[in-house]
C-alpha positions in Angstrom: 83.4 66.9 -32.8 80.9 66.7 -30.4 80.3 66.9 -26.7 80.2 64.7 -23.6 80.7 64.8 -19.4 81.4 61.8 -17.7 80.2 61.9 -14.8 80.8 59.7 -11.3 77.1 59.3 -10.2 77.8 59.5 -5.9 75.6 61.6 -5.2 71.7 61.7 -4.6 70.5 59.8 -7.9 67.8 62.9 -8.3 70.0 65.1 -8.8 72.2 63.2 -11.6 69.2 62.6 -12.9 68.7 66.8 -13.5 72.1 67.3 -14.3 71.7 65.1 -17.3 68.8 67.1 -18.2 70.0 70.3 -17.8 73.3 68.9 -19.9 71.4 67.8 -22.5 68.8 71.8 -22.2 72.8 73.5 -22.5 73.6 71.7 -25.7 75.5 69.1 -24.5 75.6 66.0 -26.9 76.7 63.3 -24.6 76.2 62.2 -20.7 78.1 59.2 -19.2 78.1 57.5 -16.1 81.0 56.0 -13.4 80.5 52.9 -13.0 82.0 51.4 -9.3 81.0 49.8 -6.5 82.9 51.8 -4.6 84.6 54.7 -4.5 86.6 54.9 -1.0 84.9 54.6 2.2 83.2 57.6 2.4 81.3 57.9 -1.0 77.8 57.4 -1.7 78.3 55.8 -5.2 74.7 54.2 -6.9 74.2 51.8 -10.2 74.5 53.3 -12.9 72.5 51.1 -14.8 69.8 52.1 -13.3 70.3 55.8 -13.4 71.0 55.4 -17.2 67.1 53.9 -17.6 65.8 57.0 -16.2 67.8 59.5 -18.0 66.8 57.4 -21.3 63.4 58.2 -20.6 64.0 61.6 -19.0 66.0 63.0 -22.3 65.6 62.5 -26.4 69.2 63.5 -28.0 71.6 62.8 -25.3 73.8 59.9 -25.9 74.2 57.9 -23.0 76.3 55.0 -21.2 78.9 54.5 -18.7 82.3 55.5 -19.3 83.5 53.0 -17.8 82.4 49.5 -16.5 84.8 46.8 -16.0 83.9 44.1 -17.5 86.2 41.5 -16.8 83.5 41.3 -13.1 80.0 41.4 -15.2 78.5 38.7 -16.9 78.0 40.0 -20.1 74.8 38.0 -21.1 73.6 40.3 -18.2 75.5 43.2 -20.4 73.9 42.8 -23.0 70.4 42.5 -21.1 71.2 46.3 -19.7 72.3 47.7 -23.2 70.1 45.9 -25.3 67.0 47.4 -22.9 68.7 51.2 -22.6 68.8 51.4 -25.9 65.5 50.6 -26.5 63.9 52.8 -23.9 66.7 55.7 -24.9 65.4 55.3 -28.9 69.1 54.3 -29.8 70.8 56.4 -28.1 73.4 54.2 -25.8 77.2 53.4 -26.3 79.2 51.1 -23.7 82.2 51.9 -22.5 84.4 49.6 -21.2 87.7 48.9 -19.6 89.4 47.6 -16.7 88.4 49.8 -13.5 90.0 51.1 -10.4 91.2 51.4 -7.9 91.9 47.3 -7.6 91.3 46.4 -3.7 89.0 49.1 -2.9 86.9 48.0 -5.8 87.4 44.7 -6.9 89.4 42.5 -4.2 87.4 43.6 -1.5 84.8 42.2 -3.0 86.3 39.2 -3.8 86.4 39.9 -7.6 90.2 39.3 -9.2 92.1 41.9 -8.6 95.4 41.9 -11.6 95.4 43.9 -14.1 96.7 41.3 -16.6 94.1 38.6 -15.7 91.0 41.4 -16.3 92.5 42.3 -18.8 92.4 39.3 -21.0 88.9 38.5 -19.2 87.7 41.6 -20.8 88.8 40.8 -24.2 87.1 37.3 -24.4 83.5 39.5 -22.3 84.0 41.9 -25.3 83.7 38.5 -27.9 80.4 37.3 -26.0 78.8 40.2 -25.1 79.7 41.2 -29.1 78.2 38.1 -30.0 75.1 38.7 -27.7 73.6 42.1 -28.6 74.5 40.3 -32.8 72.0 37.5 -31.4 74.1 33.9 -31.2 77.4 33.2 -29.5 79.0 30.0 -29.6 83.0 31.2 -27.3 85.1 28.6 -25.7 87.5 30.2 -24.1 89.7 30.4 -20.9 87.6 32.2 -18.4 83.6 31.6 -20.4 82.1 29.0 -22.4 79.1 30.5 -23.5 76.6 29.6 -26.3 73.7 31.0 -26.9 71.3 33.3 -28.8 69.7 36.1 -27.2 66.2 38.9 -28.5 66.0 41.0 -28.9 67.8 43.2 -31.0 69.2 46.3 -30.0 67.2 49.9 -31.6 70.7 50.5 -33.0 72.2 48.5 -35.9 75.2 48.0 -33.9 76.0 49.6 -30.3 79.3 51.2 -29.5 82.0 50.0 -27.2 84.4 52.7 -27.1 87.6 50.8 -24.8 89.3 52.9 -22.6 92.7 53.1 -21.1 95.7 54.7 -19.5 98.0 56.6 -21.9 100.9 55.5 -23.5 100.2 52.3 -22.4 99.5 50.5 -26.3 97.7 47.1 -25.0 94.7 49.4 -25.0 94.9 51.0 -27.8 94.9 48.0 -29.6 92.6 46.5 -27.9 90.4 49.4 -28.7 91.3 48.9 -32.6 89.3 46.2 -32.8 86.4 48.0 -31.5 84.5 51.2 -32.2 86.5 53.5 -30.1 89.2 54.7 -28.1 88.4 56.7 -24.2 92.5 57.3 -23.6 92.9 58.6 -19.4 96.1 60.3 -18.6 97.1 62.5 -15.8 98.3 65.3 -16.9 95.7 65.5 -19.9 97.5 64.5 -23.2 97.7 67.6 -25.4 96.2 67.4 -29.4 100.1 66.3 -30.1 100.6 63.9 -27.8 97.7 62.5 -28.6 98.2 62.7 -32.4 101.0 61.1 -31.7 100.4 58.6 -29.4 96.7 56.8 -31.3 98.0 57.4 -34.7 95.6 57.1 -37.6 92.5 55.5 -36.9 91.5 51.6 -37.3 88.2 53.3 -40.1 86.4 56.0 -40.3 83.5 55.3 -37.9 86.1 55.1 -34.7 85.7 57.4 -32.2 88.5 59.2 -30.7 87.6 60.3 -27.5 89.7 62.7 -25.9 89.9 64.4 -22.4 89.6 68.3 -23.0 91.3 70.3 -20.6 89.3 74.1 -20.1 90.7 76.6 -22.8 91.9 74.6 -25.9 90.2 74.8 -29.2 88.3 72.4 -30.1 89.9 73.1 -33.5 93.2 72.0 -32.7 92.0 68.8 -31.0 90.3 67.9 -33.9 93.1 67.9 -36.0 94.9 65.9 -33.5 92.0 63.1 -35.0 89.7 63.6 -31.6 85.5 63.1 -32.9 84.4 63.7 -29.8 86.0 65.8 -26.2 84.9 65.0 -22.6 84.3 67.0 -19.7 84.4 65.9 -16.2 85.0 66.0 -12.7 87.3 64.4 -9.5 85.4 63.8 -6.7 87.7 63.8 -4.1 88.1 67.1 -4.5 85.8 69.4 -2.2 83.0 71.6 -4.3 83.3 68.3 -7.4 79.4 69.0 -7.2 79.1 72.7 -7.9 81.9 72.0 -10.3 79.5 69.7 -12.1 76.0 72.1 -12.0 78.6 74.6 -13.5 79.4 72.3 -16.4 76.4 71.0 -17.0 74.4 74.7 -16.3 76.0 75.4 -20.0 77.2 74.9 -23.4 80.3 73.5 -24.0 82.9 75.9 -23.7 
C-alpha cells in the first residue's frame, strides 16, 4: 500500500512547496495537486504545473502529478510536453490524473469552455488517445473533436507515464474509461467503505492497474488492500475553515 496527499494549491506557492517537502520527509509516497482555474470568487488558485516543477526539483522520492486535470480544456500536446519535462525533472516520478472537472460554471463556461459533462467526456476520450500517442512518440488521430498527426521528442524518463482516471462513484462510465488506462480514482461523498469499493470496482483489468481510494480517518489500510486498493489518499476541503492547518498537520506526520 502507498499513501498520498491530494492538495488544493489555493494558498501561497511557497507554502505548497513546503508541504511537499514535509510530506516526503514524513514518509508519504505521493503528492498530487488539484487542477483548477477558479474555485469560487474568494479563493486564490495557483497553477499546479508550475508548482509541480518546483516540487520535482525539491523532492527525490515522492510520486507527483495532478489529481485531476480536466483534459477536455487542455491541448493534449501541451499536456504531453508538460508531463515529459516534469518526468525528466523528477527522474521519472510523474503520474497524470485526469477527469471531467468541476464546477461546470465557475471553472468552465465562465471561461468559454464546454460545460456539458457528456461533451467533455467525449473530448477527454479523444484527448487521452492523442496524449498517449504523443508520449509514445507519435500519433495519427482523426476524431470528432481532435485532429492530430504529429511526432514528439524527447520520450519520458519512465517507460510509460501512468494515467489515472477519476470519476464519481457509483457511475460506471468513468470506471469503464479507467479500465483502458493505468488506474482509477473513485470519488464519493460520503466516502465508500472497503466493501462498497470492492463491489463497485470489481476485478482489476491487469496486475499493474492502480485503485486509488479516499482514506477516511480511523480505517485500516489492510481493509482497503483486501478491497483492491493500491493507494490511499487524504485531502482537505477548502470551503472549510482551518483547511490549511489541517493540511499542515497531515504533512507533518507519517500516514496513519
